[in-house]
PyMOL commands that place a pseudoatom at each C-alpha (Angstrom):
pseudoatom trace, name=CA, resn=MET, resi=1, chain=A, elem=C, hetatm=0, pos=[22.730, 64.073, -68.172]
pseudoatom trace, name=CA, resn=LYS, resi=2, chain=A, elem=C, hetatm=0, pos=[22.170, 66.239, -71.851]
pseudoatom trace, name=CA, resn=LYS, resi=3, chain=A, elem=C, hetatm=0, pos=[19.374, 64.472, -73.190]
pseudoatom trace, name=CA, resn=ALA, resi=4, chain=A, elem=C, hetatm=0, pos=[17.002, 61.577, -72.796]
pseudoatom trace, name=CA, resn=ILE, resi=5, chain=A, elem=C, hetatm=0, pos=[13.531, 60.579, -74.112]
pseudoatom trace, name=CA, resn=LEU, resi=6, chain=A, elem=C, hetatm=0, pos=[10.500, 57.748, -73.307]
pseudoatom trace, name=CA, resn=ALA, resi=7, chain=A, elem=C, hetatm=0, pos=[9.817, 55.109, -75.428]
pseudoatom trace, name=CA, resn=THR, resi=8, chain=A, elem=C, hetatm=0, pos=[8.118, 52.296, -76.219]
pseudoatom trace, name=CA, resn=LYS, resi=9, chain=A, elem=C, hetatm=0, pos=[9.638, 48.636, -76.524]
pseudoatom trace, name=CA, resn=VAL, resi=10, chain=A, elem=C, hetatm=0, pos=[8.757, 47.224, -80.051]
pseudoatom trace, name=CA, resn=GLY, resi=11, chain=A, elem=C, hetatm=0, pos=[10.501, 43.737, -80.150]
pseudoatom trace, name=CA, resn=MET, resi=12, chain=A, elem=C, hetatm=0, pos=[13.927, 42.326, -82.000]
pseudoatom trace, name=CA, resn=THR, resi=13, chain=A, elem=C, hetatm=0, pos=[14.948, 42.262, -85.107]
pseudoatom trace, name=CA, resn=GLN, resi=14, chain=A, elem=C, hetatm=0, pos=[18.429, 42.280, -87.246]
pseudoatom trace, name=CA, resn=ILE, resi=15, chain=A, elem=C, hetatm=0, pos=[19.388, 44.661, -90.095]
pseudoatom trace, name=CA, resn=PHE, resi=16, chain=A, elem=C, hetatm=0, pos=[22.614, 44.757, -91.852]
pseudoatom trace, name=CA, resn=LYS, resi=17, chain=A, elem=C, hetatm=0, pos=[24.755, 47.822, -91.785]
pseudoatom trace, name=CA, resn=GLU, resi=18, chain=A, elem=C, hetatm=0, pos=[26.610, 49.383, -94.647]
pseudoatom trace, name=CA, resn=ASP, resi=19, chain=A, elem=C, hetatm=0, pos=[29.719, 47.068, -94.480]
pseudoatom trace, name=CA, resn=GLY, resi=20, chain=A, elem=C, hetatm=0, pos=[27.546, 43.716, -94.704]
pseudoatom trace, name=CA, resn=THR, resi=21, chain=A, elem=C, hetatm=0, pos=[28.079, 43.172, -90.880]
pseudoatom trace, name=CA, resn=LEU, resi=22, chain=A, elem=C, hetatm=0, pos=[24.658, 41.529, -89.297]
pseudoatom trace, name=CA, resn=VAL, resi=23, chain=A, elem=C, hetatm=0, pos=[23.458, 43.863, -86.101]
pseudoatom trace, name=CA, resn=PRO, resi=24, chain=A, elem=C, hetatm=0, pos=[20.574, 42.543, -83.788]
pseudoatom trace, name=CA, resn=VAL, resi=25, chain=A, elem=C, hetatm=0, pos=[18.395, 45.427, -82.721]
pseudoatom trace, name=CA, resn=THR, resi=26, chain=A, elem=C, hetatm=0, pos=[15.761, 46.050, -80.561]
pseudoatom trace, name=CA, resn=VAL, resi=27, chain=A, elem=C, hetatm=0, pos=[13.473, 48.792, -81.869]
pseudoatom trace, name=CA, resn=LEU, resi=28, chain=A, elem=C, hetatm=0, pos=[12.146, 51.344, -79.608]
pseudoatom trace, name=CA, resn=GLU, resi=29, chain=A, elem=C, hetatm=0, pos=[8.962, 53.208, -80.702]
pseudoatom trace, name=CA, resn=ALA, resi=30, chain=A, elem=C, hetatm=0, pos=[9.748, 57.020, -79.306]
pseudoatom trace, name=CA, resn=ASP, resi=31, chain=A, elem=C, hetatm=0, pos=[6.405, 59.053, -79.749]
pseudoatom trace, name=CA, resn=PRO, resi=32, chain=A, elem=C, hetatm=0, pos=[7.461, 62.821, -79.277]
pseudoatom trace, name=CA, resn=ASN, resi=33, chain=A, elem=C, hetatm=0, pos=[7.231, 63.612, -75.786]
pseudoatom trace, name=CA, resn=VAL, resi=34, chain=A, elem=C, hetatm=0, pos=[6.038, 66.468, -74.506]
pseudoatom trace, name=CA, resn=VAL, resi=35, chain=A, elem=C, hetatm=0, pos=[7.348, 69.252, -71.759]
pseudoatom trace, name=CA, resn=THR, resi=36, chain=A, elem=C, hetatm=0, pos=[4.321, 69.646, -69.326]
pseudoatom trace, name=CA, resn=GLN, resi=37, chain=A, elem=C, hetatm=0, pos=[6.408, 70.874, -66.424]
pseudoatom trace, name=CA, resn=LEU, resi=38, chain=A, elem=C, hetatm=0, pos=[9.849, 72.971, -65.759]
pseudoatom trace, name=CA, resn=LYS, resi=39, chain=A, elem=C, hetatm=0, pos=[10.576, 72.448, -62.085]
pseudoatom trace, name=CA, resn=THR, resi=40, chain=A, elem=C, hetatm=0, pos=[13.113, 75.213, -60.764]
pseudoatom trace, name=CA, resn=VAL, resi=41, chain=A, elem=C, hetatm=0, pos=[15.231, 75.385, -57.671]
pseudoatom trace, name=CA, resn=GLU, resi=42, chain=A, elem=C, hetatm=0, pos=[13.009, 78.370, -56.565]
pseudoatom trace, name=CA, resn=ASN, resi=43, chain=A, elem=C, hetatm=0, pos=[10.046, 76.695, -56.649]
pseudoatom trace, name=CA, resn=ASP, resi=44, chain=A, elem=C, hetatm=0, pos=[10.833, 72.989, -56.496]
pseudoatom trace, name=CA, resn=GLY, resi=45, chain=A, elem=C, hetatm=0, pos=[14.346, 73.106, -54.770]
pseudoatom trace, name=CA, resn=TYR, resi=46, chain=A, elem=C, hetatm=0, pos=[16.319, 71.769, -57.800]
pseudoatom trace, name=CA, resn=GLU, resi=47, chain=A, elem=C, hetatm=0, pos=[15.762, 71.929, -61.974]
pseudoatom trace, name=CA, resn=ALA, resi=48, chain=A, elem=C, hetatm=0, pos=[14.475, 69.005, -63.741]
pseudoatom trace, name=CA, resn=VAL, resi=49, chain=A, elem=C, hetatm=0, pos=[12.222, 68.557, -66.870]
pseudoatom trace, name=CA, resn=GLN, resi=50, chain=A, elem=C, hetatm=0, pos=[8.960, 66.768, -66.692]
pseudoatom trace, name=CA, resn=VAL, resi=51, chain=A, elem=C, hetatm=0, pos=[7.564, 64.870, -70.415]
pseudoatom trace, name=CA, resn=ALA, resi=52, chain=A, elem=C, hetatm=0, pos=[5.054, 62.869, -70.582]
pseudoatom trace, name=CA, resn=THR, resi=53, chain=A, elem=C, hetatm=0, pos=[4.164, 60.545, -73.987]
pseudoatom trace, name=CA, resn=VAL, resi=54, chain=A, elem=C, hetatm=0, pos=[1.395, 58.393, -75.315]
pseudoatom trace, name=CA, resn=ASP, resi=55, chain=A, elem=C, hetatm=0, pos=[-2.212, 59.289, -75.310]
pseudoatom trace, name=CA, resn=ALA, resi=56, chain=A, elem=C, hetatm=0, pos=[-3.819, 58.698, -72.085]
pseudoatom trace, name=CA, resn=VAL, resi=57, chain=A, elem=C, hetatm=0, pos=[-6.932, 57.128, -74.097]
pseudoatom trace, name=CA, resn=ASP, resi=58, chain=A, elem=C, hetatm=0, pos=[-9.132, 53.664, -73.941]
pseudoatom trace, name=CA, resn=ARG, resi=59, chain=A, elem=C, hetatm=0, pos=[-12.300, 52.629, -75.150]
pseudoatom trace, name=CA, resn=ALA, resi=60, chain=A, elem=C, hetatm=0, pos=[-15.356, 52.244, -72.739]
pseudoatom trace, name=CA, resn=LYS, resi=61, chain=A, elem=C, hetatm=0, pos=[-18.483, 50.736, -74.051]
pseudoatom trace, name=CA, resn=SER, resi=62, chain=A, elem=C, hetatm=0, pos=[-22.036, 51.645, -73.015]
pseudoatom trace, name=CA, resn=LYS, resi=63, chain=A, elem=C, hetatm=0, pos=[-25.710, 51.456, -74.395]
pseudoatom trace, name=CA, resn=ASP, resi=64, chain=A, elem=C, hetatm=0, pos=[-28.061, 53.131, -74.899]
pseudoatom trace, name=CA, resn=LYS, resi=65, chain=A, elem=C, hetatm=0, pos=[-31.986, 52.906, -73.828]
pseudoatom trace, name=CA, resn=ASN, resi=66, chain=A, elem=C, hetatm=0, pos=[-32.637, 51.088, -77.154]
pseudoatom trace, name=CA, resn=GLY, resi=67, chain=A, elem=C, hetatm=0, pos=[-29.701, 48.707, -76.185]
pseudoatom trace, name=CA, resn=LYS, resi=68, chain=A, elem=C, hetatm=0, pos=[-27.428, 49.825, -78.418]
pseudoatom trace, name=CA, resn=VAL, resi=69, chain=A, elem=C, hetatm=0, pos=[-23.967, 49.388, -77.936]
pseudoatom trace, name=CA, resn=GLU, resi=70, chain=A, elem=C, hetatm=0, pos=[-22.357, 52.684, -78.182]
pseudoatom trace, name=CA, resn=VAL, resi=71, chain=A, elem=C, hetatm=0, pos=[-17.955, 52.785, -77.729]
pseudoatom trace, name=CA, resn=ALA, resi=72, chain=A, elem=C, hetatm=0, pos=[-16.818, 56.129, -76.794]
pseudoatom trace, name=CA, resn=HIS, resi=73, chain=A, elem=C, hetatm=0, pos=[-13.533, 57.592, -75.642]
pseudoatom trace, name=CA, resn=ARG, resi=74, chain=A, elem=C, hetatm=0, pos=[-12.064, 58.811, -72.145]
pseudoatom trace, name=CA, resn=HIS, resi=75, chain=A, elem=C, hetatm=0, pos=[-9.148, 59.745, -70.837]
pseudoatom trace, name=CA, resn=GLY, resi=76, chain=A, elem=C, hetatm=0, pos=[-7.343, 57.737, -67.913]
pseudoatom trace, name=CA, resn=VAL, resi=77, chain=A, elem=C, hetatm=0, pos=[-7.141, 60.664, -65.877]
pseudoatom trace, name=CA, resn=ASN, resi=78, chain=A, elem=C, hetatm=0, pos=[-8.343, 62.518, -62.747]
pseudoatom trace, name=CA, resn=LYS, resi=79, chain=A, elem=C, hetatm=0, pos=[-9.655, 66.205, -63.105]
pseudoatom trace, name=CA, resn=ALA, resi=80, chain=A, elem=C, hetatm=0, pos=[-6.360, 67.387, -61.285]
pseudoatom trace, name=CA, resn=GLN, resi=81, chain=A, elem=C, hetatm=0, pos=[-4.187, 65.394, -64.038]
pseudoatom trace, name=CA, resn=LYS, resi=82, chain=A, elem=C, hetatm=0, pos=[-6.174, 66.989, -67.331]
pseudoatom trace, name=CA, resn=GLY, resi=83, chain=A, elem=C, hetatm=0, pos=[-5.594, 70.033, -65.856]
pseudoatom trace, name=CA, resn=HIS, resi=84, chain=A, elem=C, hetatm=0, pos=[-2.092, 69.417, -65.376]
pseudoatom trace, name=CA, resn=PHE, resi=85, chain=A, elem=C, hetatm=0, pos=[-1.925, 68.686, -69.117]
pseudoatom trace, name=CA, resn=GLU, resi=86, chain=A, elem=C, hetatm=0, pos=[-3.832, 71.445, -70.313]
pseudoatom trace, name=CA, resn=LYS, resi=87, chain=A, elem=C, hetatm=0, pos=[-1.909, 74.000, -69.019]
pseudoatom trace, name=CA, resn=ALA, resi=88, chain=A, elem=C, hetatm=0, pos=[0.900, 72.514, -71.028]
pseudoatom trace, name=CA, resn=GLY, resi=89, chain=A, elem=C, hetatm=0, pos=[-1.394, 73.184, -74.135]
pseudoatom trace, name=CA, resn=THR, resi=90, chain=A, elem=C, hetatm=0, pos=[-1.039, 68.678, -74.952]
pseudoatom trace, name=CA, resn=SER, resi=91, chain=A, elem=C, hetatm=0, pos=[-3.843, 66.071, -74.513]
pseudoatom trace, name=CA, resn=SER, resi=92, chain=A, elem=C, hetatm=0, pos=[-3.910, 63.861, -71.445]
pseudoatom trace, name=CA, resn=LYS, resi=93, chain=A, elem=C, hetatm=0, pos=[-0.734, 61.660, -71.332]
pseudoatom trace, name=CA, resn=LYS, resi=94, chain=A, elem=C, hetatm=0, pos=[-0.265, 57.644, -69.766]
pseudoatom trace, name=CA, resn=TYR, resi=95, chain=A, elem=C, hetatm=0, pos=[3.322, 57.980, -69.118]
pseudoatom trace, name=CA, resn=ILE, resi=96, chain=A, elem=C, hetatm=0, pos=[5.126, 60.753, -67.248]
pseudoatom trace, name=CA, resn=ARG, resi=97, chain=A, elem=C, hetatm=0, pos=[8.830, 60.557, -65.607]
pseudoatom trace, name=CA, resn=GLU, resi=98, chain=A, elem=C, hetatm=0, pos=[11.297, 63.442, -64.455]
pseudoatom trace, name=CA, resn=PHE, resi=99, chain=A, elem=C, hetatm=0, pos=[14.770, 64.140, -66.056]
pseudoatom trace, name=CA, resn=ARG, resi=100, chain=A, elem=C, hetatm=0, pos=[17.504, 66.346, -64.671]
pseudoatom trace, name=CA, resn=PHE, resi=101, chain=A, elem=C, hetatm=0, pos=[19.162, 67.950, -67.810]
pseudoatom trace, name=CA, resn=GLU, resi=102, chain=A, elem=C, hetatm=0, pos=[22.349, 70.186, -67.351]
pseudoatom trace, name=CA, resn=ASN, resi=103, chain=A, elem=C, hetatm=0, pos=[20.249, 72.318, -69.605]
pseudoatom trace, name=CA, resn=SER, resi=104, chain=A, elem=C, hetatm=0, pos=[17.012, 72.452, -68.259]
pseudoatom trace, name=CA, resn=ALA, resi=105, chain=A, elem=C, hetatm=0, pos=[16.164, 76.192, -68.352]
pseudoatom trace, name=CA, resn=ASP, resi=106, chain=A, elem=C, hetatm=0, pos=[16.455, 76.233, -72.194]
pseudoatom trace, name=CA, resn=TYR, resi=107, chain=A, elem=C, hetatm=0, pos=[13.300, 74.143, -72.823]
pseudoatom trace, name=CA, resn=GLN, resi=108, chain=A, elem=C, hetatm=0, pos=[9.950, 75.285, -72.518]
pseudoatom trace, name=CA, resn=LEU, resi=109, chain=A, elem=C, hetatm=0, pos=[6.803, 74.086, -71.567]
pseudoatom trace, name=CA, resn=GLY, resi=110, chain=A, elem=C, hetatm=0, pos=[4.533, 72.417, -74.573]
pseudoatom trace, name=CA, resn=ALA, resi=111, chain=A, elem=C, hetatm=0, pos=[7.752, 71.681, -76.235]
pseudoatom trace, name=CA, resn=GLU, resi=112, chain=A, elem=C, hetatm=0, pos=[8.670, 68.216, -77.678]
pseudoatom trace, name=CA, resn=ILE, resi=113, chain=A, elem=C, hetatm=0, pos=[11.278, 65.917, -77.909]
pseudoatom trace, name=CA, resn=LYS, resi=114, chain=A, elem=C, hetatm=0, pos=[11.769, 63.889, -80.857]
pseudoatom trace, name=CA, resn=ALA, resi=115, chain=A, elem=C, hetatm=0, pos=[13.712, 60.864, -82.000]
pseudoatom trace, name=CA, resn=ASP, resi=116, chain=A, elem=C, hetatm=0, pos=[16.040, 63.168, -83.787]
pseudoatom trace, name=CA, resn=ILE, resi=117, chain=A, elem=C, hetatm=0, pos=[17.941, 64.478, -80.756]
pseudoatom trace, name=CA, resn=PHE, resi=118, chain=A, elem=C, hetatm=0, pos=[19.784, 60.801, -80.796]
pseudoatom trace, name=CA, resn=ALA, resi=119, chain=A, elem=C, hetatm=0, pos=[21.956, 60.016, -83.632]
pseudoatom trace, name=CA, resn=GLU, resi=120, chain=A, elem=C, hetatm=0, pos=[23.679, 56.699, -85.159]
pseudoatom trace, name=CA, resn=GLY, resi=121, chain=A, elem=C, hetatm=0, pos=[26.959, 55.944, -83.223]
pseudoatom trace, name=CA, resn=ASP, resi=122, chain=A, elem=C, hetatm=0, pos=[25.366, 57.675, -79.593]
pseudoatom trace, name=CA, resn=ARG, resi=123, chain=A, elem=C, hetatm=0, pos=[25.820, 55.484, -76.621]
pseudoatom trace, name=CA, resn=VAL, resi=124, chain=A, elem=C, hetatm=0, pos=[23.134, 55.318, -75.099]
pseudoatom trace, name=CA, resn=ASP, resi=125, chain=A, elem=C, hetatm=0, pos=[21.517, 53.394, -70.939]
pseudoatom trace, name=CA, resn=VAL, resi=126, chain=A, elem=C, hetatm=0, pos=[18.538, 51.647, -71.624]
pseudoatom trace, name=CA, resn=THR, resi=127, chain=A, elem=C, hetatm=0, pos=[16.205, 51.429, -68.293]
pseudoatom trace, name=CA, resn=ALA, resi=128, chain=A, elem=C, hetatm=0, pos=[12.572, 49.583, -68.137]
pseudoatom trace, name=CA, resn=THR, resi=129, chain=A, elem=C, hetatm=0, pos=[10.927, 47.387, -65.650]
pseudoatom trace, name=CA, resn=THR, resi=130, chain=A, elem=C, hetatm=0, pos=[11.432, 43.421, -66.326]
pseudoatom trace, name=CA, resn=ARG, resi=131, chain=A, elem=C, hetatm=0, pos=[9.274, 40.480, -67.598]
pseudoatom trace, name=CA, resn=GLY, resi=132, chain=A, elem=C, hetatm=0, pos=[6.840, 39.268, -64.606]
pseudoatom trace, name=CA, resn=LYS, resi=133, chain=A, elem=C, hetatm=0, pos=[7.616, 35.306, -64.208]
pseudoatom trace, name=CA, resn=GLY, resi=134, chain=A, elem=C, hetatm=0, pos=[5.774, 34.594, -61.339]
pseudoatom trace, name=CA, resn=PHE, resi=135, chain=A, elem=C, hetatm=0, pos=[6.409, 32.619, -58.639]
pseudoatom trace, name=CA, resn=LEU, resi=136, chain=A, elem=C, hetatm=0, pos=[9.332, 30.430, -58.913]
pseudoatom trace, name=CA, resn=SER, resi=137, chain=A, elem=C, hetatm=0, pos=[11.134, 27.638, -56.524]
pseudoatom trace, name=CA, resn=ALA, resi=138, chain=A, elem=C, hetatm=0, pos=[14.741, 27.737, -55.750]
pseudoatom trace, name=CA, resn=ILE, resi=139, chain=A, elem=C, hetatm=0, pos=[15.192, 24.840, -58.427]
pseudoatom trace, name=CA, resn=GLN, resi=140, chain=A, elem=C, hetatm=0, pos=[13.736, 27.050, -61.279]
pseudoatom trace, name=CA, resn=LYS, resi=141, chain=A, elem=C, hetatm=0, pos=[16.141, 29.728, -59.509]
pseudoatom trace, name=CA, resn=GLY, resi=142, chain=A, elem=C, hetatm=0, pos=[19.491, 28.201, -59.849]
pseudoatom trace, name=CA, resn=GLN, resi=143, chain=A, elem=C, hetatm=0, pos=[19.555, 25.591, -57.013]
pseudoatom trace, name=CA, resn=HIS, resi=144, chain=A, elem=C, hetatm=0, pos=[20.983, 22.375, -57.478]
pseudoatom trace, name=CA, resn=ARG, resi=145, chain=A, elem=C, hetatm=0, pos=[18.666, 19.131, -56.634]
pseudoatom trace, name=CA, resn=GLY, resi=146, chain=A, elem=C, hetatm=0, pos=[19.147, 16.677, -54.642]
pseudoatom trace, name=CA, resn=PRO, resi=147, chain=A, elem=C, hetatm=0, pos=[19.826, 12.772, -55.313]
pseudoatom trace, name=CA, resn=MET, resi=148, chain=A, elem=C, hetatm=0, pos=[16.757, 11.558, -57.622]
pseudoatom trace, name=CA, resn=GLY, resi=149, chain=A, elem=C, hetatm=0, pos=[16.972, 8.015, -55.823]
pseudoatom trace, name=CA, resn=HIS, resi=150, chain=A, elem=C, hetatm=0, pos=[13.552, 6.742, -54.792]
pseudoatom trace, name=CA, resn=GLY, resi=151, chain=A, elem=C, hetatm=0, pos=[14.277, 6.653, -51.134]
pseudoatom trace, name=CA, resn=SER, resi=152, chain=A, elem=C, hetatm=0, pos=[15.808, 9.717, -51.257]
pseudoatom trace, name=CA, resn=LYS, resi=153, chain=A, elem=C, hetatm=0, pos=[12.880, 12.324, -50.519]
pseudoatom trace, name=CA, resn=PHE, resi=154, chain=A, elem=C, hetatm=0, pos=[15.126, 14.971, -50.917]
pseudoatom trace, name=CA, resn=HIS, resi=155, chain=A, elem=C, hetatm=0, pos=[14.555, 15.784, -54.836]
pseudoatom trace, name=CA, resn=ARG, resi=156, chain=A, elem=C, hetatm=0, pos=[13.688, 19.584, -55.032]
pseudoatom trace, name=CA, resn=HIS, resi=157, chain=A, elem=C, hetatm=0, pos=[14.444, 21.288, -51.875]
pseudoatom trace, name=CA, resn=GLN, resi=158, chain=A, elem=C, hetatm=0, pos=[17.324, 24.156, -51.631]
pseudoatom trace, name=CA, resn=GLY, resi=159, chain=A, elem=C, hetatm=0, pos=[19.349, 22.523, -49.252]
pseudoatom trace, name=CA, resn=SER, resi=160, chain=A, elem=C, hetatm=0, pos=[20.443, 23.508, -45.390]
pseudoatom trace, name=CA, resn=ASN, resi=161, chain=A, elem=C, hetatm=0, pos=[19.444, 27.405, -44.496]
pseudoatom trace, name=CA, resn=ASN, resi=162, chain=A, elem=C, hetatm=0, pos=[22.164, 27.108, -42.250]
pseudoatom trace, name=CA, resn=SER, resi=163, chain=A, elem=C, hetatm=0, pos=[24.472, 25.670, -39.527]
pseudoatom trace, name=CA, resn=SER, resi=164, chain=A, elem=C, hetatm=0, pos=[22.526, 24.643, -36.155]
pseudoatom trace, name=CA, resn=SER, resi=165, chain=A, elem=C, hetatm=0, pos=[25.372, 26.454, -33.920]
pseudoatom trace, name=CA, resn=ASP, resi=166, chain=A, elem=C, hetatm=0, pos=[27.654, 28.726, -36.099]
pseudoatom trace, name=CA, resn=PRO, resi=167, chain=A, elem=C, hetatm=0, pos=[25.963, 31.058, -37.173]
pseudoatom trace, name=CA, resn=SER, resi=168, chain=A, elem=C, hetatm=0, pos=[22.525, 30.010, -36.227]
pseudoatom trace, name=CA, resn=ARG, resi=169, chain=A, elem=C, hetatm=0, pos=[20.473, 32.135, -38.991]
pseudoatom trace, name=CA, resn=VAL, resi=170, chain=A, elem=C, hetatm=0, pos=[20.227, 32.523, -42.484]
pseudoatom trace, name=CA, resn=TYR, resi=171, chain=A, elem=C, hetatm=0, pos=[22.822, 34.340, -44.222]
pseudoatom trace, name=CA, resn=LYS, resi=172, chain=A, elem=C, hetatm=0, pos=[21.477, 37.565, -46.201]
pseudoatom trace, name=CA, resn=GLY, resi=173, chain=A, elem=C, hetatm=0, pos=[20.619, 36.527, -49.792]
pseudoatom trace, name=CA, resn=LYS, resi=174, chain=A, elem=C, hetatm=0, pos=[20.202, 32.950, -49.757]
pseudoatom trace, name=CA, resn=VAL, resi=175, chain=A, elem=C, hetatm=0, pos=[18.355, 32.429, -52.487]
pseudoatom trace, name=CA, resn=MET, resi=176, chain=A, elem=C, hetatm=0, pos=[14.976, 31.057, -51.643]
pseudoatom trace, name=CA, resn=PRO, resi=177, chain=A, elem=C, hetatm=0, pos=[11.639, 30.626, -53.180]
pseudoatom trace, name=CA, resn=GLY, resi=178, chain=A, elem=C, hetatm=0, pos=[10.000, 33.763, -53.952]
pseudoatom trace, name=CA, resn=HIS, resi=179, chain=A, elem=C, hetatm=0, pos=[8.707, 35.808, -57.099]
pseudoatom trace, name=CA, resn=VAL, resi=180, chain=A, elem=C, hetatm=0, pos=[11.038, 36.983, -59.976]
pseudoatom trace, name=CA, resn=GLY, resi=181, chain=A, elem=C, hetatm=0, pos=[10.792, 39.845, -61.785]
pseudoatom trace, name=CA, resn=VAL, resi=182, chain=A, elem=C, hetatm=0, pos=[9.070, 43.366, -62.145]
pseudoatom trace, name=CA, resn=THR, resi=183, chain=A, elem=C, hetatm=0, pos=[12.025, 44.719, -61.572]
pseudoatom trace, name=CA, resn=GLN, resi=184, chain=A, elem=C, hetatm=0, pos=[13.695, 48.026, -62.548]
pseudoatom trace, name=CA, resn=ALA, resi=185, chain=A, elem=C, hetatm=0, pos=[16.828, 46.846, -64.993]
pseudoatom trace, name=CA, resn=THR, resi=186, chain=A, elem=C, hetatm=0, pos=[19.344, 49.379, -66.599]
pseudoatom trace, name=CA, resn=VAL, resi=187, chain=A, elem=C, hetatm=0, pos=[21.301, 47.939, -69.759]
pseudoatom trace, name=CA, resn=ARG, resi=188, chain=A, elem=C, hetatm=0, pos=[24.477, 50.615, -70.318]
pseudoatom trace, name=CA, resn=ASN, resi=189, chain=A, elem=C, hetatm=0, pos=[26.872, 51.665, -72.840]
pseudoatom trace, name=CA, resn=LEU, resi=190, chain=A, elem=C, hetatm=0, pos=[24.142, 50.853, -75.818]
pseudoatom trace, name=CA, resn=GLU, resi=191, chain=A, elem=C, hetatm=0, pos=[24.699, 51.537, -79.590]
pseudoatom trace, name=CA, resn=ILE, resi=192, chain=A, elem=C, hetatm=0, pos=[22.558, 53.479, -81.120]
pseudoatom trace, name=CA, resn=VAL, resi=193, chain=A, elem=C, hetatm=0, pos=[22.816, 51.372, -85.000]
pseudoatom trace, name=CA, resn=ARG, resi=194, chain=A, elem=C, hetatm=0, pos=[19.892, 53.612, -86.690]
pseudoatom trace, name=CA, resn=VAL, resi=195, chain=A, elem=C, hetatm=0, pos=[17.435, 56.793, -86.014]
pseudoatom trace, name=CA, resn=ASP, resi=196, chain=A, elem=C, hetatm=0, pos=[14.163, 56.864, -88.188]
pseudoatom trace, name=CA, resn=ALA, resi=197, chain=A, elem=C, hetatm=0, pos=[12.628, 60.270, -87.186]
pseudoatom trace, name=CA, resn=ASP, resi=198, chain=A, elem=C, hetatm=0, pos=[10.082, 59.880, -90.153]
pseudoatom trace, name=CA, resn=LYS, resi=199, chain=A, elem=C, hetatm=0, pos=[8.987, 56.922, -88.259]
pseudoatom trace, name=CA, resn=ASN, resi=200, chain=A, elem=C, hetatm=0, pos=[9.795, 57.914, -84.467]
pseudoatom trace, name=CA, resn=LEU, resi=201, chain=A, elem=C, hetatm=0, pos=[11.502, 54.961, -84.034]
pseudoatom trace, name=CA, resn=ILE, resi=202, chain=A, elem=C, hetatm=0, pos=[15.612, 54.219, -82.472]
pseudoatom trace, name=CA, resn=LEU, resi=203, chain=A, elem=C, hetatm=0, pos=[16.819, 51.019, -83.224]
pseudoatom trace, name=CA, resn=VAL, resi=204, chain=A, elem=C, hetatm=0, pos=[19.098, 49.874, -80.328]
pseudoatom trace, name=CA, resn=LYS, resi=205, chain=A, elem=C, hetatm=0, pos=[21.983, 47.248, -80.585]
pseudoatom trace, name=CA, resn=GLY, resi=206, chain=A, elem=C, hetatm=0, pos=[21.556, 43.643, -78.756]
pseudoatom trace, name=CA, resn=ALA, resi=207, chain=A, elem=C, hetatm=0, pos=[19.080, 43.347, -76.288]
pseudoatom trace, name=CA, resn=VAL, resi=208, chain=A, elem=C, hetatm=0, pos=[16.855, 45.771, -74.314]
pseudoatom trace, name=CA, resn=PRO, resi=209, chain=A, elem=C, hetatm=0, pos=[14.822, 44.615, -70.879]
pseudoatom trace, name=CA, resn=GLY, resi=210, chain=A, elem=C, hetatm=0, pos=[11.185, 44.442, -70.439]
pseudoatom trace, name=CA, resn=PRO, resi=211, chain=A, elem=C, hetatm=0, pos=[8.044, 43.358, -72.470]
pseudoatom trace, name=CA, resn=LYS, resi=212, chain=A, elem=C, hetatm=0, pos=[6.802, 44.740, -75.653]
pseudoatom trace, name=CA, resn=LYS, resi=213, chain=A, elem=C, hetatm=0, pos=[5.172, 47.691, -75.535]
pseudoatom trace, name=CA, resn=GLY, resi=214, chain=A, elem=C, hetatm=0, pos=[6.875, 48.280, -72.440]
pseudoatom trace, name=CA, resn=LEU, resi=215, chain=A, elem=C, hetatm=0, pos=[7.603, 51.882, -71.331]
pseudoatom trace, name=CA, resn=VAL, resi=216, chain=A, elem=C, hetatm=0, pos=[11.924, 52.399, -71.643]
pseudoatom trace, name=CA, resn=THR, resi=217, chain=A, elem=C, hetatm=0, pos=[13.351, 55.388, -70.942]
pseudoatom trace, name=CA, resn=ILE, resi=218, chain=A, elem=C, hetatm=0, pos=[16.806, 56.079, -72.781]
pseudoatom trace, name=CA, resn=LYS, resi=219, chain=A, elem=C, hetatm=0, pos=[19.689, 58.494, -71.696]
pseudoatom trace, name=CA, resn=GLU, resi=220, chain=A, elem=C, hetatm=0, pos=[22.635, 59.488, -72.814]
pseudoatom trace, name=CA, resn=THR, resi=221, chain=A, elem=C, hetatm=0, pos=[25.384, 57.367, -71.001]
pseudoatom trace, name=CA, resn=THR, resi=222, chain=A, elem=C, hetatm=0, pos=[27.116, 58.632, -68.202]
pseudoatom trace, name=CA, resn=LYS, resi=223, chain=A, elem=C, hetatm=0, pos=[29.510, 55.419, -68.564]
pseudoatom trace, name=CA, resn=VAL, resi=224, chain=A, elem=C, hetatm=0, pos=[31.703, 54.887, -71.668]
pseudoatom trace, name=CA, resn=GLU, resi=225, chain=A, elem=C, hetatm=0, pos=[33.410, 51.508, -71.316]
pseudoatom trace, name=CA, resn=ALA, resi=226, chain=A, elem=C, hetatm=0, pos=[36.029, 50.503, -74.110]
for i in range(1, 226): cmd.bond("trace and resi %d" % i, "trace and resi %d" % (i + 1))
show_as sticks, trace
zoom trace
């Protein structure tokens, strides 16, 4: 891997290319990523670049002795984490990830990785956590329903789980009711349509997993498809 960046999902829209082609794109906001740690073979057993993004600041409301509401900002990190960020010369961040760059030794502590590391036409792999859909029944997950006649008594059941004598067990992978979503998904070989370095925006052709404001990892693709 030669280049990567953390971003947050803004949403989808569509743009026109210079030749008039309409392209659906996902807008990703890639705020400058700060290098918070450089891992080496001597200290950690492998080489990697640890980066962080999005300030970890929230609003805390409290009341003074007169009953007046005061709004204060506080960092959502503990003392050890705060010291880790101070060592890198940056404010506390919300998201931290590691990238095993081939040129890890070229990075410096506290350096910034910005959206302009990518350019129009680059091919990338995008990884994110999918949207949670809650607990779904077998029918909602794609199974066929039973007869809908009044005497059926088998309308929305998942069907037989196994035969009684052979194999006398439930096959691995059998679709059953359960939780859906909140899993890591990667879409490979997406094309970057446009990069707005001034606004820290990267426009990727097509859809990207995850909800709005969700964390997205953009990496240089490892598999170029024809």
